[in-house]
Steps between C-alpha positions, in 0.01 A plus 500: 500500500636839400586748771262798518618844614398610845247782547783748562687376197188536285449857617867575425476354149180691428654824620809441283285420197296817548814710534651339190181559304503868592867526415463352150352814340768710667774272369350509151486877510861522613616276215284655227685757281395861539299651216728649232599783480561602859701812412532762222581374150740662254489460122841586355503610138782585257280756326492876560206679654230604256530241224252232402652216706524729803137603462381139488716406800355785708140417416559134586678599823204715602258213442720254689535730799123504536474124455782413737442766764868596484679788325629395156750747357684528169876553526642634171866409439564589134833480319780253446303265272274426795791368705454770769145382566603136488778559752252667737268202462777248565594686820136532606266289710462134405150450642315647200464849645751612238397432140638621168362589159728364229513588132502215250867563416606430860363147486522410132762712317775607739611143582604466134619858458729554799812294551456545874182599680474633858211261558383149421172513308399159634631496857430863597138531384171320508299669220141465613304652216519748211342840558444599137630469146574789265551485125737740329418741219724610214521874563606764246491879494176665395663638184691178420480381142435144619136409469535127563739237632548395138645849433749454786612161372540626143710797612714284729572256218584784262745653751664220703633634831367853444153482656512554876278408790536562872451357847587599856757224560650184361291189557157650569191387304524802268857415402452124478169539317672719242783248467240230436335724240835538321557125507157410363499766228863450398590864562790678672433810708686715751409479869525831692480493881345783701514549876127552550177416323409870477818567301441193287150586383583867466769395251240302308263797494768731355611248238844439653393136519314321223292307751489342843285236657296631792199422715200724549638575846842621384426647155133576554540853640678623185259306281203660671677836474517463122878461480514125432303259286439136577583326173403150611472281807718189539213284620280219369204737474423870527483663840157582635648827624635588153267325253611714205863387526565193280705199601849462356371236259218730387758775445708290262739354756574139591207287610489398864752764607448582868690710753368491853594612845354365822536557871491231766458507876758286681563406862792329675511126430394251765189673634215275621248415232226656715679834474583487128149381415352787701723758330415365154128492574488849650716659228290340228192647666668843527582493127128469425420828678341766273776755564768244404311401185471868407876537541549196277281657234681835507839329452374223267605242758336161481403266784713188505333234716688172539532215744835461677609205282397690186697805608808288570476350152447844349816637666696202368369560147579872524852421620552278197363765265713782642804272509463422130476869408801591717716224352405589142574867565826406674422738788655461845572717803744462787 
């Protein structure tokens, strides 16, 4: 016969069980992670104040601050090919309270362009999602004799090495897109580098440059001011914001020719999936806000929804595409 506990023992066991039962919720609460974020969040960006990417980042930050109940600020660190902003991010918090907006060249082009980078595009970032995509226009001066992309190609072939185009640095989408255009059309043109986009598109407007690729955010002010014309858009179809501007193919250029730029939001690698999923979900919701969509329309930005696996595959494909252009153009930087 099994031994039964005495009356005192039973009372002791019952008291212990009751205490343990009360303690279980407390233990669970102690072990459960605190809701994220628990402190202010900073979005570091390599772009200057006032541009299209900065405007989108600030609208998203405002929405997130209301959703998360924490201040979300934008920290502009322009210059140095984006390396200044990237350095600040690498030295920042690793719990997700420091994020960074990256340009497509940081993830997809610079690894093939620079012999040595001050960052590892795989180990230093976890790109969560794209914020937007922008297609580039062929821009010419208002009084330019070029009325189509076909005119540009014909002139470039008639004067090898004489026709010039510009960009604001070596290795950006404007430069690499123009290099790709040369390769596809079998032309040779001169690349002229300017320090700032304002100088670049001013040179196009005065005729010092034959043309330059530009987005509605960078070249749009001069276009709206009547000093530039959008000859064509390097996109698969016309822009809803500029329906009268033909595609490159419609303007007599190569079929399927596209030049795009995109921005991505990245966090430090290794964050819990609960945190990264929350950030993705809340940023996607912020991008749907009317004020953000209005900003997209004014700059001819396009939403770019993807799943995480799709975005990873997209970055890999973009890296391959940029790498091919860079190798063909024989471009490299120290």
